[in-house]
C-alpha positions as CSV (number, residue, x, y, z in Angstrom):
1,X,-12.1,21.6,-8.2
2,X,-14.5,20.1,-7.8
3,X,-16.7,18.0,-5.1
4,X,-16.1,15.1,-6.7
5,X,-12.2,15.5,-7.4
6,X,-11.4,17.5,-4.1
7,X,-13.2,14.1,-1.8
8,X,-11.2,11.6,-4.5
9,X,-8.0,14.1,-3.1
10,X,-9.3,13.4,0.8
11,X,-9.6,10.3,0.4
12,X,-6.6,9.2,-1.1
13,X,-7.8,7.4,-3.8
14,X,-4.9,6.4,-5.5
15,X,-2.7,4.7,-3.0
16,X,-6.1,3.3,-1.1
17,X,-7.2,1.7,-4.8
18,X,-3.3,0.5,-4.7
19,X,-4.0,-0.9,-1.4
20,X,-7.6,-2.4,-1.9
21,X,-6.3,-4.0,-5.5
22,X,-3.9,-6.1,-3.7
23,X,-7.0,-7.9,-1.5
24,X,-8.6,-8.3,-5.3
25,X,-5.5,-10.3,-7.0
26,X,-5.7,-13.1,-4.8
27,X,-9.3,-14.1,-6.0
28,X,-8.5,-13.3,-9.2
29,X,-5.3,-15.3,-9.5
30,X,-7.4,-17.9,-7.8
31,X,-10.5,-17.8,-9.9
32,X,-12.4,-18.3,-6.7
33,X,-15.4,-15.6,-6.0
34,X,-17.4,-16.2,-2.6
35,X,-19.6,-14.1,-0.6
36,X,-17.4,-13.9,2.1
37,X,-15.1,-12.0,-0.3
38,X,-16.8,-9.3,-1.1
39,X,-17.4,-8.5,2.8
40,X,-13.9,-8.7,3.0
41,X,-12.7,-6.4,-0.2
42,X,-14.9,-3.4,1.8
43,X,-13.4,-4.4,5.0
44,X,-9.7,-3.4,4.0
45,X,-11.5,-0.3,1.8
46,X,-12.4,0.8,4.5
47,X,-9.5,-0.2,6.7
48,X,-7.7,2.3,4.2
49,X,-9.6,4.7,4.5
50,X,-9.3,4.7,7.9
51,X,-5.5,4.2,7.7
52,X,-5.2,7.5,5.7
53,X,-7.9,9.7,6.7
54,X,-6.5,9.5,10.6
55,X,-2.7,10.3,8.8
56,X,-4.2,13.1,7.3
57,X,-5.4,14.4,10.7
58,X,-2.0,14.3,12.0
59,X,-0.4,16.0,9.5
60,X,-2.9,18.7,9.7
61,X,-2.3,19.4,13.6
62,X,1.0,20.2,11.8
63,X,-0.7,22.8,10.2
64,X,-3.3,24.0,7.5
65,X,-1.0,22.5,4.6
66,X,-1.4,18.6,3.7
67,X,1.8,17.8,0.6
68,X,0.2,15.1,-1.2
69,X,3.4,13.8,-3.7
70,X,2.4,14.4,-7.0
71,X,0.2,18.0,-5.9
72,X,0.3,20.9,-5.1
73,X,0.3,22.0,-1.2
74,X,-3.8,21.3,0.1
75,X,-5.3,24.2,1.9
76,X,-7.7,22.9,4.2
77,X,-11.1,24.3,4.8
78,X,-13.9,23.4,7.9
79,X,-14.9,21.7,5.0
80,X,-12.4,19.6,4.4
81,X,-11.9,18.8,8.4
82,X,-14.9,17.1,8.9
83,X,-14.8,15.2,5.5
84,X,-11.9,13.2,6.6
85,X,-13.4,13.2,10.1
86,X,-16.0,11.5,8.3
87,X,-13.8,9.9,6.6
88,X,-12.1,8.4,9.7
89,X,-15.1,7.8,11.5
90,X,-17.1,6.1,8.4
91,X,-13.6,4.1,7.5
92,X,-13.2,2.8,11.7
93,X,-16.5,1.5,11.5
94,X,-17.0,-0.6,8.0
95,X,-13.3,-2.5,9.1
96,X,-14.3,-3.4,12.4
97,X,-18.1,-4.4,10.9
98,X,-16.8,-6.3,7.9
99,X,-14.1,-8.1,10.1
100,X,-17.4,-9.0,12.5
101,X,-19.6,-9.6,9.8
102,X,-16.7,-11.8,8.7
103,X,-16.2,-14.1,12.2
104,X,-20.1,-14.5,12.9
105,X,-20.8,-15.8,9.1
106,X,-17.6,-17.7,8.1
107,X,-15.9,-18.1,11.2
108,X,-13.0,-16.8,12.6
109,X,-10.0,-17.1,9.9
110,X,-6.7,-15.7,9.1
111,X,-8.1,-13.9,6.6
112,X,-10.0,-11.4,8.4
113,X,-7.6,-11.7,11.3
114,X,-4.9,-9.9,8.2
115,X,-7.4,-7.0,7.3
116,X,-7.3,-6.2,11.7
117,X,-4.0,-5.9,11.7
118,X,-3.9,-4.0,8.5
119,X,-6.4,-1.1,10.4
120,X,-4.3,-1.8,13.4
121,X,-1.2,-0.6,11.8
122,X,-2.7,2.0,10.4
123,X,-3.5,3.6,13.6
124,X,-0.5,2.5,14.7
125,X,2.1,4.4,12.1
126,X,-0.1,8.4,13.0
127,X,-0.5,7.3,16.4
128,X,0.8,9.5,18.6
129,X,1.1,6.8,21.9
130,X,2.5,4.9,19.2
131,X,3.6,6.5,16.5
132,X,5.0,4.0,14.6
133,X,6.3,6.9,11.8
134,X,8.7,8.1,14.1
135,X,10.2,4.9,14.9
136,X,13.5,3.8,12.7
137,X,12.7,0.6,10.6
138,X,8.9,0.4,12.0
139,X,7.8,2.7,9.6
140,X,9.6,1.1,6.9
141,X,7.8,-2.2,7.7
142,X,4.6,-0.4,8.3
143,X,4.4,1.0,4.8
144,X,5.4,-2.6,3.1
145,X,2.7,-4.7,5.8
146,X,0.4,-2.0,4.6
147,X,0.4,-3.4,0.9
148,X,1.3,-7.4,2.1
149,X,-1.3,-6.9,4.7
150,X,-4.3,-6.7,2.5
151,X,-3.1,-9.4,-0.3
152,X,-2.8,-11.8,2.6
153,X,-6.4,-11.1,3.2
154,X,-7.5,-11.8,0.2
155,X,-5.5,-14.9,-0.2
156,X,-6.1,-16.3,3.3
157,X,-10.1,-16.9,3.2
158,X,-9.5,-19.0,0.2
159,X,-6.3,-20.9,0.5
160,X,-3.8,-21.9,3.7
161,X,-0.7,-19.5,3.0
162,X,1.8,-21.3,0.5
163,X,5.1,-20.2,-1.7
164,X,3.5,-18.4,-4.1
165,X,1.1,-16.2,-0.9
166,X,4.3,-15.8,1.1
167,X,6.4,-15.0,-1.9
168,X,4.2,-12.6,-3.4
169,X,3.4,-11.5,-0.1
170,X,7.7,-11.2,0.5
171,X,8.0,-9.4,-2.6
172,X,5.6,-6.6,-1.6
173,X,6.8,-6.0,1.5
174,X,9.9,-5.5,1.1
175,X,9.5,-3.6,-2.1
176,X,7.3,-1.2,-0.1
177,X,9.8,-0.6,2.5
178,X,12.6,0.4,-0.2
179,X,9.8,2.2,-1.6
180,X,9.9,4.3,1.9
181,X,12.8,4.5,2.1
182,X,12.9,7.2,-1.0
183,X,10.0,8.5,-0.2
184,X,11.6,9.7,3.2
185,X,14.8,11.1,1.5
186,X,12.2,13.5,-0.2
187,X,10.9,14.9,3.2
188,X,14.2,14.5,5.0
189,X,13.7,18.5,5.7
190,X,10.3,18.4,6.4
191,X,11.2,15.2,8.8
192,X,13.8,16.7,10.4
193,X,11.8,20.2,11.3
194,X,9.4,18.2,12.8
195,X,11.8,15.9,14.9
196,X,11.0,13.0,13.6
197,X,14.6,10.6,13.6
198,X,13.3,8.1,11.2
199,X,15.9,5.5,9.3
200,X,16.5,7.8,6.8
201,X,17.7,9.8,9.8
202,X,20.1,7.4,11.3
203,X,21.7,5.8,7.7
204,X,22.1,9.1,6.3
205,X,21.4,10.0,2.4
206,X,23.9,7.8,1.0
207,X,22.7,5.1,3.4
208,X,19.4,4.8,2.8
209,X,19.9,5.4,-1.0
210,X,22.1,2.0,-0.7
211,X,19.6,0.3,1.8
212,X,16.5,1.1,-0.6
213,X,19.3,-0.5,-3.5
214,X,20.1,-3.5,-2.0
215,X,15.7,-4.0,-0.8
216,X,15.0,-3.5,-4.4
217,X,17.0,-5.8,-5.9
218,X,16.0,-8.1,-3.4
219,X,11.8,-7.8,-3.3
220,X,12.8,-8.8,-7.3
221,X,14.0,-12.7,-5.9
222,X,10.3,-13.6,-4.0
223,X,8.1,-12.6,-7.0
224,X,10.4,-13.9,-9.3
225,X,9.2,-17.4,-7.5
226,X,5.7,-16.4,-7.5
227,X,5.9,-15.6,-11.1
228,X,7.1,-19.2,-11.8
229,X,3.8,-20.7,-9.9
230,X,1.2,-18.1,-11.6
231,X,3.1,-17.5,-14.9
232,X,0.7,-14.5,-15.4
233,X,2.8,-12.1,-13.3
234,X,6.4,-13.2,-15.7
235,X,5.9,-9.7,-17.5
236,X,6.0,-7.7,-15.2
237,X,9.1,-8.7,-13.6
238,X,11.0,-6.2,-15.6
239,X,9.6,-4.1,-13.4
240,X,12.7,-4.2,-11.0
241,X,15.5,-3.6,-12.6
242,X,13.6,-0.6,-13.6
243,X,13.0,0.7,-10.4
244,X,16.4,-0.3,-8.7
245,X,18.0,1.4,-12.4
246,X,16.4,4.6,-10.8
247,X,17.7,4.0,-7.4
248,X,20.7,3.3,-8.7
249,X,20.8,7.1,-11.0
250,X,19.7,8.2,-7.7
251,X,22.7,7.3,-5.9
252,X,25.4,8.4,-8.7
253,X,23.6,11.6,-8.9
254,X,21.7,12.1,-5.8
255,X,18.6,13.8,-8.5
256,X,15.7,13.2,-6.2
257,X,13.0,13.1,-9.3
258,X,14.5,9.9,-9.8
259,X,11.9,8.4,-6.8
260,X,8.9,10.7,-8.8
261,X,10.2,8.0,-11.9
262,X,9.9,5.2,-9.5
263,X,6.4,5.9,-8.5
264,X,5.1,6.9,-11.7
265,X,6.6,3.0,-13.7
266,X,5.1,1.3,-10.3
267,X,1.3,3.7,-10.9
268,X,1.1,2.8,-15.1
269,X,3.0,-0.6,-14.2
270,X,1.3,-1.6,-11.7
271,X,-2.3,-0.6,-13.2
272,X,-1.4,-2.6,-15.9
273,X,0.0,-5.7,-14.3
274,X,-3.9,-5.8,-12.8
275,X,-5.9,-4.7,-16.0
276,X,-4.1,-7.9,-17.3
277,X,-5.0,-9.7,-13.6
278,X,-8.4,-8.7,-14.1
279,X,-9.1,-10.2,-18.1
280,X,-6.6,-13.4,-16.6
281,X,-9.2,-14.2,-13.8
282,X,-12.4,-13.0,-15.7
283,X,-10.8,-15.4,-18.8
284,X,-10.7,-18.9,-16.1
285,X,-14.4,-18.0,-14.4
286,X,-15.7,-18.1,-18.2
287,X,-16.9,-14.9,-18.4
288,X,-14.9,-13.5,-20.9
289,X,-15.4,-15.8,-24.1
290,X,-11.8,-16.8,-26.2
291,X,-14.7,-18.1,-29.3
């Protein structure tokens, strides 16, 4: 593996890009750009880098192997550990500095507060003292918030909370909480060996599958309202029945590869949706000519 590829893997770039992309959706949909957004974007990216590096450090303390979905188990070297530590401190300082700059130059706002909450959730999830990952229900909420908060951070820097932003954030929260439950089924044995008693542990396999299905169905409702407010999102309502069908087949067959399919669908459709929103935003801003 080349050094750049190793750095991308250690930074959890795919997950990081997903969270940071949520921040960028708001100004692109609203077709509004201002300097504060660039600072906020950097702060969200730094907060995500910290959160994933902190989680990596926690996982590394349980052994010398990190498991990343979609990759072979990652054997850590001393250099890897130093890079993770560098990411952790760079992310923490970058996020705190970005929020401080936002508040000093543009005044205290809810956007900066959302970035601060995102940073705290990333810390609390893996912190030995708080350890939300091991608190039944809190681990699902933390993963849902990790996607809803970056979006709200971008939106609330531009507008007040309204029907669209509340519904889009609620849909992101509910769906990612549901997906985390399914992800926990994949990690059930590892979590049991580590003594982690999360919601999956208490619900059991069947209860976890059924709860996830209910949350996926529920997450489609606020997304439909958000798509009504911004029709550019309407084509992507198709993702929810696709995800629900895979969860249903998982419930019927117990085939955990269905979780990987939902993950793949989400990555592909998420990338397409983001590209679509980027094109739409640039067109709205007059940066793409139709003539």
